[in-house]
DRENDO-1510 file (C-alpha; in Angstrom, 1 decimal, always signed):
<recs>
REC; n; res; u; v; w
REC; 1; UNK; +25.6; -89.0; -88.0 .
REC; 2; UNK; +26.4; -85.6; -89.3 .
REC; 3; UNK; +24.5; -84.0; -86.4 .
REC; 4; UNK; +26.4; -86.1; -83.9 .
REC; 5; UNK; +29.7; -85.1; -85.4 .
REC; 6; UNK; +28.7; -81.4; -85.4 .
REC; 7; UNK; +27.7; -81.6; -81.8 .
REC; 8; UNK; +30.9; -83.4; -80.8 .
REC; 9; UNK; +33.0; -80.7; -82.5 .
REC; 10; UNK; +31.0; -78.0; -80.9 .
REC; 11; UNK; +31.5; -79.3; -77.4 .
REC; 12; UNK; +35.1; -80.2; -78.2 .
REC; 13; UNK; +35.8; -76.6; -79.2 .
REC; 14; UNK; +34.0; -75.3; -76.1 .
REC; 15; UNK; +36.1; -77.7; -73.9 .
REC; 16; UNK; +39.3; -76.4; -75.6 .
REC; 17; UNK; +38.2; -72.8; -75.1 .
REC; 18; UNK; +37.5; -73.3; -71.4 .
REC; 19; UNK; +40.8; -75.3; -71.0 .
REC; 20; UNK; +42.9; -72.7; -72.7 .
REC; 21; UNK; +41.2; -69.7; -71.1 .
REC; 22; UNK; +41.6; -71.1; -67.6 .
REC; 23; UNK; +45.1; -72.4; -68.4 .
REC; 24; UNK; +46.4; -69.0; -69.6 .
REC; 25; UNK; +45.2; -67.3; -66.4 .
REC; 26; UNK; +46.6; -69.9; -64.1 .
REC; 27; UNK; +49.9; -70.1; -66.1 .
REC; 28; UNK; +50.3; -66.3; -65.9 .
REC; 29; UNK; +49.7; -66.4; -62.1 .
REC; 30; UNK; +52.2; -69.2; -61.7 .
REC; 31; UNK; +54.9; -67.4; -63.7 .
REC; 32; UNK; +54.4; -64.0; -62.0 .
REC; 33; UNK; +53.9; -65.1; -58.4 .
REC; 34; UNK; +56.9; -64.7; -56.1 .
REC; 35; UNK; +55.8; -67.9; -54.4 .
REC; 36; UNK; +56.2; -70.1; -57.5 .
REC; 37; UNK; +58.2; -69.4; -60.7 .
REC; 38; UNK; +59.0; -65.9; -59.3 .
REC; 39; UNK; +59.1; -63.7; -62.3 .
REC; 40; UNK; +57.5; -60.6; -60.8 .
REC; 41; UNK; +57.8; -58.5; -64.0 .
REC; 42; UNK; +54.3; -58.3; -65.6 .
REC; 43; UNK; +55.3; -55.7; -68.2 .
REC; 44; UNK; +58.1; -57.9; -69.4 .
REC; 45; UNK; +55.7; -60.9; -69.6 .
REC; 46; UNK; +53.2; -58.8; -71.5 .
REC; 47; UNK; +55.9; -57.6; -73.9 .
REC; 48; UNK; +56.9; -61.2; -74.6 .
REC; 49; UNK; +53.3; -62.0; -75.5 .
REC; 50; UNK; +53.0; -58.9; -77.7 .
REC; 51; UNK; +56.3; -59.6; -79.5 .
REC; 52; UNK; +55.5; -63.2; -80.1 .
REC; 53; UNK; +52.0; -62.5; -81.4 .
REC; 54; UNK; +53.2; -59.8; -83.6 .
REC; 55; UNK; +55.9; -62.0; -85.0 .
REC; 56; UNK; +53.5; -64.8; -85.8 .
REC; 57; UNK; +51.1; -62.4; -87.4 .
REC; 58; UNK; +53.9; -61.0; -89.5 .
REC; 59; UNK; +54.8; -64.4; -90.8 .
REC; 60; UNK; +51.2; -65.2; -91.6 .
REC; 61; UNK; +50.6; -61.9; -93.4 .
REC; 62; UNK; +53.9; -61.2; -95.1 .
REC; 63; UNK; +55.7; -64.5; -95.5 .
REC; 64; UNK; +53.0; -67.2; -95.8 .
REC; 65; UNK; +50.4; -64.8; -97.1 .
REC; 66; UNK; +47.6; -66.5; -95.3 .
REC; 67; UNK; +45.7; -63.2; -95.3 .
REC; 68; UNK; +46.0; -59.9; -97.2 .
REC; 69; UNK; +46.9; -56.8; -95.1 .
REC; 70; UNK; +44.3; -54.0; -95.2 .
REC; 71; UNK; +45.0; -50.6; -96.8 .
REC; 72; UNK; +46.4; -48.9; -93.8 .
REC; 73; UNK; +47.2; -45.2; -94.2 .
REC; 74; UNK; +49.4; -43.2; -91.8 .
REC; 75; UNK; +46.3; -41.1; -90.8 .
REC; 76; UNK; +44.3; -44.2; -89.9 .
REC; 77; UNK; +47.2; -45.8; -88.0 .
REC; 78; UNK; +48.0; -42.6; -86.0 .
REC; 79; UNK; +44.4; -41.8; -85.2 .
REC; 80; UNK; +42.9; -45.2; -84.7 .
REC; 81; UNK; +45.4; -48.0; -84.2 .
REC; 82; UNK; +47.7; -46.0; -81.9 .
REC; 83; UNK; +45.2; -45.0; -79.3 .
REC; 84; UNK; +43.5; -48.4; -79.3 .
REC; 85; UNK; +46.9; -50.1; -78.9 .
REC; 86; UNK; +47.7; -47.8; -76.0 .
REC; 87; UNK; +44.6; -48.7; -74.0 .
REC; 88; UNK; +45.0; -52.4; -75.0 .
REC; 89; UNK; +48.6; -52.3; -73.7 .
REC; 90; UNK; +47.4; -50.6; -70.5 .
REC; 91; UNK; +44.7; -53.1; -69.8 .
REC; 92; UNK; +47.2; -56.0; -70.2 .
REC; 93; UNK; +49.8; -54.3; -68.0 .
REC; 94; UNK; +47.4; -53.5; -65.2 .
REC; 95; UNK; +45.6; -56.8; -65.4 .
REC; 96; UNK; +48.8; -58.8; -65.2 .
REC; 97; UNK; +50.2; -56.7; -62.4 .
REC; 98; UNK; +47.2; -57.5; -60.3 .
REC; 99; UNK; +48.4; -61.1; -60.2 .
REC; 100; UNK; +51.3; -60.0; -57.9 .
REC; 101; UNK; +48.9; -58.7; -55.3 .
REC; 102; UNK; +45.6; -60.6; -55.3 .
REC; 103; UNK; +44.4; -64.2; -55.9 .
REC; 104; UNK; +43.1; -65.6; -59.2 .
REC; 105; UNK; +39.7; -66.3; -57.5 .
REC; 106; UNK; +39.3; -62.7; -56.4 .
REC; 107; UNK; +40.4; -61.4; -59.8 .
REC; 108; UNK; +37.7; -63.4; -61.5 .
REC; 109; UNK; +35.1; -61.9; -59.1 .
REC; 110; UNK; +36.3; -58.4; -59.9 .
REC; 111; UNK; +36.0; -59.1; -63.6 .
REC; 112; UNK; +32.2; -59.1; -63.1 .
REC; 113; UNK; +32.6; -55.4; -63.2 .
REC; 114; UNK; +33.4; -55.5; -67.0 .
REC; 115; UNK; +29.9; -54.8; -68.2 .
REC; 116; UNK; +29.6; -51.9; -65.7 .
REC; 117; UNK; +32.8; -50.4; -67.0 .
REC; 118; UNK; +31.9; -50.8; -70.6 .
REC; 119; UNK; +28.4; -49.4; -70.1 .
REC; 120; UNK; +29.8; -46.3; -68.3 .
REC; 121; UNK; +32.4; -45.7; -71.0 .
REC; 122; UNK; +29.9; -46.1; -73.7 .
REC; 123; UNK; +27.5; -43.6; -72.2 .
REC; 124; UNK; +30.3; -41.1; -71.6 .
REC; 125; UNK; +31.5; -41.4; -75.2 .
REC; 126; UNK; +28.0; -41.1; -76.5 .
REC; 127; UNK; +27.8; -44.6; -78.1 .
REC; 128; UNK; +25.1; -45.8; -75.8 .
REC; 129; UNK; +22.2; -44.3; -73.9 .
REC; 130; UNK; +21.6; -44.5; -70.2 .
REC; 131; UNK; +18.7; -46.9; -69.6 .
REC; 132; UNK; +17.0; -47.6; -66.3 .
REC; 133; UNK; +16.9; -51.4; -66.8 .
REC; 134; UNK; +20.6; -51.7; -67.6 .
REC; 135; UNK; +21.5; -49.2; -64.8 .
REC; 136; UNK; +19.7; -51.4; -62.3 .
REC; 137; UNK; +21.6; -54.5; -63.6 .
REC; 138; UNK; +24.9; -52.6; -63.3 .
REC; 139; UNK; +24.0; -51.6; -59.8 .
REC; 140; UNK; +23.3; -55.2; -58.9 .
REC; 141; UNK; +26.7; -56.3; -60.3 .
REC; 142; UNK; +28.5; -53.5; -58.4 .
REC; 143; UNK; +26.8; -54.4; -55.1 .
REC; 144; UNK; +27.8; -58.1; -55.6 .
REC; 145; UNK; +31.4; -57.1; -56.3 .
REC; 146; UNK; +31.5; -54.9; -53.2 .
REC; 147; UNK; +30.1; -57.7; -51.0 .
REC; 148; UNK; +32.6; -60.1; -52.5 .
REC; 149; UNK; +35.5; -57.7; -51.8 .
REC; 150; UNK; +34.3; -57.2; -48.3 .
REC; 151; UNK; +34.5; -61.0; -47.8 .
REC; 152; UNK; +38.0; -61.2; -49.2 .
REC; 153; UNK; +40.4; -62.4; -46.5 .
REC; 154; UNK; +43.6; -61.2; -48.3 .
REC; 155; UNK; +42.2; -58.0; -49.6 .
REC; 156; UNK; +44.9; -55.8; -51.2 .
REC; 157; UNK; +44.0; -52.3; -52.2 .
REC; 158; UNK; +46.9; -52.0; -54.6 .
REC; 159; UNK; +46.0; -55.2; -56.5 .
REC; 160; UNK; +42.3; -54.3; -56.6 .
REC; 161; UNK; +43.1; -50.8; -58.0 .
REC; 162; UNK; +45.3; -52.4; -60.7 .
REC; 163; UNK; +42.7; -54.9; -61.7 .
REC; 164; UNK; +39.8; -52.3; -61.8 .
REC; 165; UNK; +42.0; -49.9; -63.7 .
REC; 166; UNK; +42.8; -52.6; -66.2 .
REC; 167; UNK; +39.1; -53.3; -66.6 .
REC; 168; UNK; +38.2; -49.7; -67.3 .
REC; 169; UNK; +41.2; -49.4; -69.7 .
REC; 170; UNK; +39.8; -52.4; -71.6 .
REC; 171; UNK; +36.3; -51.0; -71.6 .
REC; 172; UNK; +37.6; -47.7; -73.1 .
REC; 173; UNK; +39.5; -49.7; -75.7 .
REC; 174; UNK; +36.3; -51.4; -76.8 .
REC; 175; UNK; +34.4; -48.1; -77.1 .
REC; 176; UNK; +37.3; -46.5; -79.0 .
REC; 177; UNK; +37.3; -49.4; -81.4 .
REC; 178; UNK; +33.8; -48.7; -82.3 .
REC; 179; UNK; +34.1; -44.9; -82.4 .
REC; 180; UNK; +37.4; -44.9; -84.4 .
REC; 181; UNK; +37.7; -48.0; -86.5 .
REC; 182; UNK; +34.1; -48.3; -87.4 .
REC; 183; UNK; +33.8; -44.7; -88.6 .
REC; 184; UNK; +36.9; -45.2; -90.7 .
REC; 185; UNK; +35.5; -48.3; -92.2 .
REC; 186; UNK; +38.6; -50.3; -91.3 .
REC; 187; UNK; +38.2; -54.1; -91.3 .
REC; 188; UNK; +40.5; -56.2; -89.2 .
REC; 189; UNK; +40.4; -60.0; -88.9 .
REC; 190; UNK; +42.1; -61.9; -86.0 .
REC; 191; UNK; +45.4; -62.1; -87.8 .
REC; 192; UNK; +45.5; -58.5; -89.1 .
REC; 193; UNK; +44.5; -57.3; -85.7 .
REC; 194; UNK; +47.6; -58.9; -84.2 .
REC; 195; UNK; +49.7; -57.7; -87.2 .
REC; 196; UNK; +48.9; -54.0; -86.6 .
REC; 197; UNK; +48.0; -53.7; -82.9 .
REC; 198; UNK; +50.5; -56.1; -81.2 .
REC; 199; UNK; +53.7; -54.3; -82.3 .
REC; 200; UNK; +52.2; -50.9; -81.4 .
REC; 201; UNK; +51.3; -52.2; -78.0 .
REC; 202; UNK; +54.8; -53.5; -77.6 .
REC; 203; UNK; +56.2; -50.1; -78.2 .
REC; 204; UNK; +53.8; -48.5; -75.7 .
REC; 205; UNK; +54.9; -51.0; -73.1 .
REC; 206; UNK; +58.5; -50.3; -73.7 .
REC; 207; UNK; +58.4; -46.9; -71.8 .
REC; 208; UNK; +57.0; -48.2; -68.5 .
REC; 209; UNK; +59.3; -51.3; -68.8 .
REC; 210; UNK; +62.3; -49.1; -69.2 .
REC; 211; UNK; +61.4; -47.0; -66.2 .
REC; 212; UNK; +60.0; -49.6; -63.9 .
REC; 213; UNK; +61.3; -53.1; -64.7 .
REC; 214; UNK; +64.6; -52.6; -66.5 .
REC; 215; UNK; +66.3; -51.3; -63.3 .
REC; 216; UNK; +65.0; -54.3; -61.4 .
REC; 217; UNK; +66.3; -56.7; -63.9 .
REC; 218; UNK; +69.7; -55.2; -63.7 .
REC; 219; UNK; +70.1; -55.5; -59.9 .
REC; 220; UNK; +68.1; -58.7; -59.3 .
REC; 221; UNK; +68.7; -62.2; -60.3 .
REC; 222; UNK; +65.7; -62.9; -62.4 .
REC; 223; UNK; +65.4; -66.4; -63.8 .
REC; 224; UNK; +64.5; -66.8; -67.5 .
REC; 225; UNK; +63.5; -70.1; -68.9 .
REC; 226; UNK; +63.0; -70.0; -72.6 .
REC; 227; UNK; +60.6; -72.9; -72.8 .
REC; 228; UNK; +58.4; -71.6; -69.9 .
REC; 229; UNK; +57.9; -68.3; -71.7 .
REC; 230; UNK; +57.6; -69.8; -75.2 .
REC; 231; UNK; +54.9; -72.2; -74.0 .
REC; 232; UNK; +53.1; -69.4; -72.1 .
REC; 233; UNK; +53.0; -67.3; -75.3 .
REC; 234; UNK; +51.8; -70.3; -77.4 .
REC; 235; UNK; +49.0; -70.9; -74.9 .
REC; 236; UNK; +47.9; -67.2; -75.1 .
REC; 237; UNK; +48.0; -67.2; -78.9 .
REC; 238; UNK; +46.1; -70.6; -79.1 .
REC; 239; UNK; +43.4; -69.1; -76.8 .
REC; 240; UNK; +43.0; -66.2; -79.2 .
REC; 241; UNK; +42.3; -68.5; -82.1 .
REC; 242; UNK; +40.2; -71.0; -80.1 .
REC; 243; UNK; +37.7; -68.2; -79.4 .
REC; 244; UNK; +37.0; -67.9; -83.1 .
REC; 245; UNK; +36.5; -71.6; -83.5 .
REC; 246; UNK; +33.9; -71.4; -80.8 .
REC; 247; UNK; +32.2; -68.4; -82.3 .
REC; 248; UNK; +31.9; -70.2; -85.6 .
REC; 249; UNK; +30.2; -73.2; -84.0 .
REC; 250; UNK; +27.9; -71.8; -81.3 .
REC; 251; UNK; +25.5; -69.0; -80.4 .
REC; 252; UNK; +25.7; -66.2; -77.9 .
REC; 253; UNK; +23.8; -68.0; -75.2 .
REC; 254; UNK; +26.0; -71.1; -75.4 .
REC; 255; UNK; +29.1; -69.0; -75.1 .
REC; 256; UNK; +27.8; -67.1; -72.1 .
REC; 257; UNK; +26.9; -70.3; -70.3 .
REC; 258; UNK; +30.4; -71.7; -71.1 .
REC; 259; UNK; +31.9; -68.4; -69.8 .
REC; 260; UNK; +30.1; -68.6; -66.5 .
REC; 261; UNK; +31.0; -72.3; -66.2 .
REC; 262; UNK; +34.6; -71.4; -66.9 .
REC; 263; UNK; +34.7; -68.7; -64.2 .
REC; 264; UNK; +33.4; -71.1; -61.5 .
REC; 265; UNK; +35.8; -73.8; -62.6 .
REC; 266; UNK; +38.7; -71.4; -62.6 .
REC; 267; UNK; +37.8; -70.1; -59.1 .
REC; 268; UNK; +37.7; -73.7; -57.8 .
REC; 269; UNK; +40.9; -74.7; -59.6 .
REC; 270; UNK; +42.8; -71.7; -58.3 .
REC; 271; UNK; +42.1; -72.6; -54.7 .
REC; 272; UNK; +43.5; -76.1; -55.4 .
REC; 273; UNK; +46.6; -75.0; -57.3 .
REC; 274; UNK; +47.3; -72.0; -55.2 .
REC; 275; UNK; +46.4; -72.9; -51.6 .
REC; 276; UNK; +46.8; -69.3; -50.4 .
REC; 277; UNK; +43.7; -68.4; -52.4 .
REC; 278; UNK; +41.1; -68.8; -49.7 .
REC; 279; UNK; +37.4; -68.4; -50.6 .
REC; 280; UNK; +34.9; -67.3; -48.0 .
REC; 281; UNK; +31.2; -67.6; -47.9 .
REC; 282; UNK; +30.8; -63.9; -48.4 .
REC; 283; UNK; +33.0; -64.1; -51.5 .
REC; 284; UNK; +30.6; -66.7; -53.0 .
REC; 285; UNK; +27.5; -64.8; -52.1 .
REC; 286; UNK; +28.8; -61.5; -53.5 .
REC; 287; UNK; +30.0; -63.2; -56.7 .
REC; 288; UNK; +26.6; -65.0; -57.1 .
REC; 289; UNK; +24.8; -61.6; -56.8 .
REC; 290; UNK; +27.1; -60.1; -59.4 .
REC; 291; UNK; +26.5; -63.0; -61.7 .
REC; 292; UNK; +22.8; -62.5; -61.4 .
REC; 293; UNK; +23.2; -59.0; -62.6 .
REC; 294; UNK; +25.5; -60.1; -65.5 .
REC; 295; UNK; +23.0; -62.8; -66.6 .
REC; 296; UNK; +20.1; -60.3; -66.6 .
REC; 297; UNK; +22.3; -57.9; -68.5 .
REC; 298; UNK; +23.1; -60.5; -71.1 .
REC; 299; UNK; +19.4; -61.4; -71.4 .
REC; 300; UNK; +18.5; -57.8; -72.1 .
REC; 301; UNK; +21.1; -57.5; -74.7 .
REC; 302; UNK; +20.2; -60.7; -76.5 .
REC; 303; UNK; +16.6; -59.7; -76.4 .
REC; 304; UNK; +17.4; -56.3; -77.9 .
REC; 305; UNK; +19.3; -57.9; -80.7 .
REC; 306; UNK; +16.6; -60.4; -81.6 .
REC; 307; UNK; +13.9; -57.7; -81.6 .
REC; 308; UNK; +15.9; -55.5; -83.8 .
REC; 309; UNK; +16.6; -58.1; -86.5 .
REC; 310; UNK; +14.1; -58.9; -89.2 .
REC; 311; UNK; +12.5; -62.4; -89.6 .
REC; 312; UNK; +14.2; -62.6; -93.0 .
REC; 313; UNK; +17.7; -62.5; -91.6 .
REC; 314; UNK; +19.8; -65.5; -92.5 .
REC; 315; UNK; +21.1; -67.8; -89.9 .
REC; 316; UNK; +24.7; -66.6; -90.3 .
REC; 317; UNK; +23.6; -63.0; -89.9 .
REC; 318; UNK; +21.6; -63.9; -86.8 .
REC; 319; UNK; +24.6; -65.5; -85.2 .
REC; 320; UNK; +26.7; -62.5; -86.1 .
REC; 321; UNK; +24.2; -60.0; -84.6 .
REC; 322; UNK; +23.9; -62.1; -81.5 .
REC; 323; UNK; +27.7; -62.0; -81.1 .
REC; 324; UNK; +27.8; -58.3; -81.1 .
REC; 325; UNK; +26.9; -58.5; -77.5 .
REC; 326; UNK; +29.3; -61.2; -76.5 .
REC; 327; UNK; +31.5; -61.3; -73.5 .
REC; 328; UNK; +36.5; -61.6; -73.2 .
REC; 329; UNK; +40.7; -65.5; -71.2 .
REC; 330; UNK; +38.9; -64.7; -69.3 .
REC; 331; UNK; +36.4; -63.1; -69.6 .
REC; 332; UNK; +34.4; -59.5; -71.1 .
REC; 333; UNK; +30.8; -58.3; -71.5 .
REC; 334; UNK; +30.1; -55.4; -73.8 .
REC; 335; UNK; +27.0; -53.5; -74.9 .
REC; 336; UNK; +25.4; -53.9; -78.2 .
REC; 337; UNK; +27.0; -50.8; -79.6 .
REC; 338; UNK; +30.5; -51.7; -78.8 .
REC; 339; UNK; +31.3; -53.6; -81.9 .
REC; 340; UNK; +31.7; -53.1; -85.6 .
REC; 341; UNK; +30.3; -55.4; -88.2 .
REC; 342; UNK; +32.1; -55.2; -91.5 .
REC; 343; UNK; +33.3; -57.5; -94.1 .
REC; 344; UNK; +37.0; -58.3; -94.2 .
REC; 345; UNK; +39.2; -57.7; -97.2 .
REC; 346; UNK; +38.3; -61.2; -98.2 .
REC; 347; UNK; +34.6; -60.4; -97.7 .
REC; 348; UNK; +33.9; -63.1; -95.2 .
REC; 349; UNK; +34.9; -61.8; -91.8 .
REC; 350; UNK; +33.3; -59.2; -89.6 .
REC; 351; UNK; +35.1; -57.5; -86.8 .
REC; 352; UNK; +33.6; -57.3; -83.3 .
REC; 353; UNK; +35.6; -55.8; -80.6 .
REC; 354; UNK; +34.5; -57.0; -77.2 .
REC; 355; UNK; +36.0; -58.5; -74.2 .
REC; 356; UNK; +35.3; -62.1; -74.2 .
REC; 357; UNK; +37.9; -63.0; -71.9 .
REC; 358; UNK; +38.7; -62.2; -70.0 .
REC; 359; UNK; +42.0; -62.9; -70.8 .
REC; 360; UNK; +42.6; -62.2; -73.5 .
REC; 361; UNK; +43.4; -62.0; -75.0 .
REC; 362; UNK; +46.1; -62.1; -77.0 .
REC; 363; UNK; +45.2; -62.5; -74.1 .
REC; 364; UNK; +47.9; -62.0; -71.8 .
REC; 365; UNK; +45.7; -59.9; -69.6 .
REC; 366; UNK; +44.1; -61.2; -66.6 .
REC; 367; UNK; +41.0; -59.6; -67.7 .
REC; 368; UNK; +40.7; -60.5; -71.0 .
REC; 369; UNK; +38.5; -63.2; -73.2 .
REC; 370; UNK; +40.4; -59.4; -74.0 .
REC; 371; UNK; +41.8; -59.4; -76.2 .
REC; 372; UNK; +42.8; -58.2; -79.5 .
REC; 373; UNK; +40.2; -58.2; -82.1 .
REC; 374; UNK; +37.8; -60.9; -81.3 .
REC; 375; UNK; +36.0; -61.3; -84.6 .
REC; 376; UNK; +33.0; -63.1; -85.5 .
REC; 377; UNK; +32.2; -64.9; -88.8 .
REC; 378; UNK; +29.5; -63.5; -90.9 .
REC; 379; UNK; +29.6; -66.0; -93.7 .
REC; 380; UNK; +31.5; -68.8; -92.0 .
REC; 381; UNK; +31.8; -72.2; -93.6 .
REC; 382; UNK; +29.9; -75.0; -91.9 .
REC; 383; UNK; +33.1; -76.8; -91.2 .
REC; 384; UNK; +34.5; -73.9; -89.1 .
</recs>
């Protein structure tokens, strides 16, 4: 009976994750698209998400005292949090801007480039070594994305550049997280990540907003519906926390399968909800090729982790080590070295920066299961 209940909760959390991850992406597209809600201000939308997430985190940390803030010095904040927040804000900005130019289905196909971008950035920053087997997988993914792009009927170079730039910005953020935070020994759980990074990202977004979108808002009649934006921000925040529920219940392989399933569901749903999103046979072939490369890449990474851990490792430790290689609403795949594994101030949470979604996270970004501090539980309670 206990097993049945456990399995039910596991699949229920997976269902919630897939539902929220897909919902956030489709919701963002609907809000931003000129053909629907017509709020073509992606920086403003991202700032709303950052402001809301930061406010919720502040209440949880300072008012309700759900978690204890870490000992953050000015040096650590300036040298670690600030640059990470800058690239996080950039990835969200570019990813959301892509919604204005290209379809959700094509964006999902481009997101297959995430492991390629992360691998390249990791090698350039010296946190990973170039390997022939991984390089061949990355080449296969790239070929698949090129084929898919060639088959895109409504191909838009501006939207494609925005999306790819957002992917590389997110990849660099993941690498910097390991290089900077891990070396400083800084531990951030999901709430403290939002508490420190969301406000800083909001500040970084203010400059491009003031230069690019504020003048537009002054001369255009932009509709603003409080409940639309409030519910949108709630969905993004809920996705952020649903990821951690799933991590506490499942292993790496299960999440990867769920991620692939979510991508296909999202592509199919987007063509129904947004009729202009036409999918061609070449799109499907190219995306299938790219997914083959991603699956092979995930297999290599999981295999590397399991061979590197000792037989005496406890089950929670194994789950944690597997999750070092996990994918970002939508969405992100990162190499084994793009994560840090430390205990939280409470001693029961380890931080692992990766791009699950794509969305992400905090996921306002199109690219992100992104999102801000996707952490994994080291000593998680069985009821999590």
